[in-house]
C-alpha positions as CSV (number, residue, x, y, z in Angstrom):
1,X,19.5,-17.2,15.7
2,X,17.5,-16.8,12.3
3,X,20.7,-16.0,10.6
4,X,22.7,-18.8,11.8
5,X,19.6,-21.4,10.2
6,X,19.8,-19.5,7.3
7,X,23.6,-19.5,7.0
8,X,23.7,-23.5,7.6
9,X,21.1,-24.3,4.4
10,X,22.3,-21.5,1.8
11,X,25.3,-20.3,0.3
12,X,27.1,-17.7,2.3
13,X,26.8,-14.5,-0.3
14,X,22.8,-15.5,-0.6
15,X,22.6,-16.1,3.4
16,X,23.8,-12.3,4.2
17,X,21.1,-10.8,2.1
18,X,18.1,-13.4,3.0
19,X,16.8,-12.0,6.2
20,X,16.0,-8.7,4.6
21,X,14.8,-10.5,1.4
22,X,12.5,-12.5,3.6
23,X,11.4,-9.5,5.7
24,X,10.4,-7.2,2.5
25,X,8.8,-10.7,1.1
26,X,6.5,-10.7,4.2
27,X,5.3,-7.2,3.7
28,X,5.1,-7.8,0.2
29,X,2.8,-10.4,0.1
30,X,0.3,-8.5,2.9
31,X,-0.1,-6.0,0.4
32,X,-0.7,-8.3,-2.4
33,X,-3.1,-10.7,-0.8
34,X,-4.8,-7.4,0.7
35,X,-5.1,-5.1,-2.6
36,X,-4.1,-7.1,-5.4
37,X,-1.2,-4.9,-6.1
38,X,2.0,-3.5,-4.0
39,X,4.0,-6.2,-3.8
40,X,6.7,-4.5,-6.0
41,X,6.1,-1.2,-4.7
42,X,7.1,-2.5,-1.3
43,X,9.3,-5.2,-1.7
44,X,11.6,-3.9,-4.9
45,X,12.9,-0.5,-3.0
46,X,13.8,-2.8,0.0
47,X,15.2,-5.3,-1.6
48,X,16.9,-3.3,-4.6
49,X,18.9,-1.2,-1.8
50,X,20.9,-4.4,-1.0
51,X,20.7,-6.5,-4.2
52,X,20.1,-4.3,-7.0
53,X,17.1,-3.8,-9.1
54,X,17.9,-6.7,-11.6
55,X,18.4,-9.1,-9.2
56,X,15.5,-8.0,-6.9
57,X,12.8,-7.9,-9.4
58,X,13.5,-11.5,-10.6
59,X,13.5,-12.7,-6.9
60,X,9.6,-11.2,-6.6
61,X,8.8,-12.5,-9.8
62,X,9.4,-16.1,-9.2
63,X,8.2,-16.2,-5.4
64,X,4.9,-14.5,-6.5
65,X,4.4,-17.0,-9.8
66,X,5.0,-19.7,-7.3
67,X,2.9,-18.9,-4.3
68,X,-0.1,-16.6,-5.8
69,X,-1.6,-19.3,-7.9
70,X,-4.5,-19.9,-5.8
71,X,-5.7,-16.0,-5.7
72,X,-4.8,-15.8,-9.4
73,X,-6.9,-18.7,-10.2
74,X,-9.9,-17.4,-8.1
75,X,-9.4,-14.1,-9.5
76,X,-9.4,-15.3,-13.3
77,X,-13.3,-16.2,-12.3
78,X,-14.0,-13.2,-10.6
79,X,-12.5,-10.4,-12.9
80,X,-13.8,-8.1,-15.7
81,X,-11.8,-9.1,-18.4
82,X,-13.0,-6.4,-20.7
83,X,-10.9,-4.0,-18.8
84,X,-8.2,-5.8,-18.3
85,X,-7.6,-6.7,-21.5
86,X,-7.9,-3.0,-22.3
87,X,-5.2,-2.1,-19.8
88,X,-3.1,-5.2,-21.0
89,X,-2.5,-4.6,-24.3
90,X,-0.7,-1.3,-23.6
91,X,0.9,-2.9,-20.5
92,X,2.5,-5.7,-22.9
93,X,3.8,-3.0,-25.2
94,X,5.2,-0.6,-22.4
95,X,7.1,-3.7,-20.2
96,X,10.0,-4.6,-22.9
97,X,10.7,-0.9,-23.1
98,X,10.9,-0.5,-19.5
99,X,13.0,-3.8,-19.3
100,X,15.7,-2.5,-21.8
101,X,15.8,1.4,-20.6
102,X,16.4,-0.9,-16.7
103,X,19.5,-2.5,-18.3
104,X,20.6,0.6,-20.3
105,X,20.8,3.3,-17.6
106,X,22.3,3.8,-14.5
107,X,20.3,2.4,-11.8
108,X,19.9,5.3,-9.4
109,X,18.9,7.3,-12.7
110,X,16.2,4.7,-13.4
111,X,14.7,4.9,-9.6
112,X,14.5,8.5,-9.7
113,X,12.3,8.4,-12.8
114,X,9.9,5.8,-11.1
115,X,9.6,7.8,-7.8
116,X,8.8,10.9,-9.8
117,X,6.2,8.8,-11.7
118,X,4.6,7.3,-8.2
119,X,4.7,11.0,-6.8
120,X,2.5,12.3,-10.1
121,X,0.1,9.0,-9.9
122,X,-0.1,9.6,-6.0
123,X,-0.8,13.6,-6.9
124,X,-3.9,12.7,-8.8
125,X,-5.3,10.2,-6.7
126,X,-5.3,12.7,-3.7
127,X,-6.8,15.4,-6.1
128,X,-9.9,13.1,-6.3
129,X,-9.4,13.4,-10.1
130,X,-12.1,11.6,-12.2
131,X,-12.2,9.8,-15.4
132,X,-15.1,10.6,-18.0
133,X,-18.1,8.3,-17.1
134,X,-17.2,5.7,-20.1
135,X,-13.3,6.4,-20.8
136,X,-12.3,5.4,-24.6
137,X,-10.4,2.1,-24.9
138,X,-7.0,4.4,-26.2
139,X,-7.1,5.9,-22.8
140,X,-7.1,2.3,-21.1
141,X,-4.0,1.4,-23.5
142,X,-2.3,4.7,-22.9
143,X,-2.8,4.1,-18.6
144,X,-1.3,0.4,-19.5
145,X,1.3,1.6,-21.6
146,X,2.9,4.0,-18.7
147,X,2.1,0.9,-16.2
148,X,4.0,-1.4,-18.1
149,X,6.7,0.9,-18.9
150,X,7.1,1.3,-14.9
151,X,6.8,-2.1,-14.3
152,X,9.6,-2.9,-16.8
153,X,12.2,-0.4,-15.0
154,X,11.1,-1.5,-11.5
155,X,8.1,-3.9,-11.4
156,X,6.2,-0.8,-9.9
157,X,3.3,-0.4,-12.7
158,X,0.5,-0.3,-9.5
159,X,-0.1,3.4,-9.4
160,X,-1.3,4.4,-12.9
161,X,-3.8,1.0,-12.9
162,X,-5.0,2.1,-9.3
163,X,-5.6,5.5,-10.0
164,X,-7.5,4.5,-13.5
165,X,-10.1,2.0,-11.9
166,X,-10.3,4.0,-8.8
167,X,-11.3,7.1,-10.7
168,X,-13.9,4.8,-12.7
169,X,-15.4,4.0,-9.9
170,X,-15.1,0.2,-9.9
171,X,-16.5,-2.1,-7.1
172,X,-14.0,-3.0,-4.8
173,X,-14.0,-6.8,-5.0
174,X,-14.2,-6.6,-8.9
175,X,-11.3,-4.0,-9.2
176,X,-9.0,-5.9,-6.8
177,X,-9.6,-9.2,-9.1
178,X,-8.9,-7.1,-11.9
179,X,-5.4,-5.7,-10.3
180,X,-4.6,-9.7,-9.6
181,X,-5.0,-10.5,-13.0
182,X,-3.3,-7.8,-14.7
183,X,-0.6,-8.0,-12.5
184,X,-0.2,-11.7,-13.2
185,X,-0.4,-11.2,-16.8
186,X,2.4,-8.9,-16.6
187,X,4.6,-10.9,-13.9
188,X,4.6,-14.0,-16.6
189,X,5.8,-11.7,-19.5
190,X,8.2,-10.1,-17.1
191,X,9.7,-13.1,-15.8
192,X,10.1,-14.5,-19.9
193,X,11.7,-11.3,-20.6
194,X,14.3,-12.0,-17.6
195,X,14.9,-15.5,-19.1
196,X,15.5,-14.8,-22.7
197,X,18.0,-12.1,-21.4
198,X,20.1,-14.8,-19.5
199,X,19.0,-12.4,-15.8
200,X,18.1,-15.7,-14.0
201,X,21.3,-16.5,-12.5
202,X,21.1,-19.3,-9.4
203,X,21.2,-16.6,-6.7
204,X,18.1,-15.2,-8.0
205,X,16.5,-18.8,-7.8
206,X,18.0,-19.0,-4.1
207,X,16.9,-15.8,-2.8
208,X,13.3,-16.6,-4.1
209,X,13.3,-19.9,-2.5
210,X,14.0,-18.5,0.6
211,X,11.6,-15.5,-0.1
212,X,8.7,-18.1,-1.2
213,X,7.1,-18.8,2.5
214,X,7.3,-15.3,4.1
215,X,5.5,-14.3,0.9
216,X,2.8,-17.1,1.0
217,X,2.1,-16.0,4.7
218,X,1.8,-12.5,4.1
219,X,-0.6,-13.1,0.9
220,X,-2.5,-15.4,3.2
221,X,-2.7,-13.0,6.0
222,X,-3.4,-10.1,3.6
223,X,-6.4,-11.9,1.8
224,X,-7.9,-12.9,4.8
225,X,-8.1,-9.3,5.9
226,X,-9.6,-8.0,2.6
227,X,-13.0,-9.0,3.7
228,X,-13.1,-7.1,6.7
229,X,-12.4,-4.0,4.9
230,X,-15.1,-1.4,3.5
231,X,-14.7,0.5,0.3
232,X,-13.6,3.5,1.8
233,X,-11.0,1.7,3.6
234,X,-9.3,-0.2,0.7
235,X,-8.9,3.2,-1.1
236,X,-7.4,4.5,1.8
237,X,-4.8,1.6,1.9
238,X,-4.4,1.6,-1.5
239,X,-3.3,4.7,-1.4
240,X,-0.8,4.8,1.5
241,X,0.9,1.6,-0.7
242,X,1.1,4.5,-3.5
243,X,2.6,6.8,-0.8
244,X,4.8,4.0,0.9
245,X,6.3,3.2,-2.7
246,X,6.9,7.3,-3.3
247,X,9.1,7.4,-0.1
248,X,10.4,3.9,-0.1
249,X,11.7,4.0,-3.7
250,X,13.8,7.5,-3.2
251,X,17.7,6.6,-4.0
252,X,18.1,9.0,-1.2
253,X,17.1,6.2,1.6
254,X,19.4,3.5,0.5
255,X,21.6,4.5,4.0
256,X,18.6,3.5,5.6
257,X,17.4,0.2,3.7
258,X,21.0,-1.2,2.5
259,X,20.5,-3.9,5.3
260,X,21.7,-6.7,3.5
261,X,25.4,-5.4,3.0
């Protein structure tokens, strides 16, 4: 039934990939609304198996920067700009480097590299690794650099920053606001890079339009759930999102995730 409706309003090529795009967007929105991050870690591995990362990534960027504006505007008032700016400096340097690598290397190689990086971040989070009480700005910039590289490669730059702010012991609401603003900055910059490089064909715009309603619903439900979670629950869910990204990002799972083909 849903497939028939989509086929009636979308071009045939787009309609075939739309169901998995919409489902992935709903799940990604839940993660983004609740924790402030995690949308790409859920969406990109699932959608890239059917669409390829060069198409899947800008679809999410457009959907997020369209429907997440109210959440981002609220976070702008609640975040710590000193925390965000220190990480964003490195992130904005690493992002174009990662984007260049994305289009220069074999996509499978890129995805395995990102999976390894996320696994390392997960291991550090589970080991309860802690930063010094007052980490130097250079450490924050270095974390941002790694995050930016991973964002440019696959829009999965969350783990290094989440690990950094969790280990710094930030209050949960402040950390969520920081993550929302930091990734909004990176997403705006990422979308500009895709546009400059001519990587926003009509297919991307159609799929973003199909994904946006489900993504908006997920953000609404995730945001509504945030206030019901304790800091310990928030941390467990954050670690769970990183673990999900590690598993879903493995190219070995493509035969399972390639549902849109």
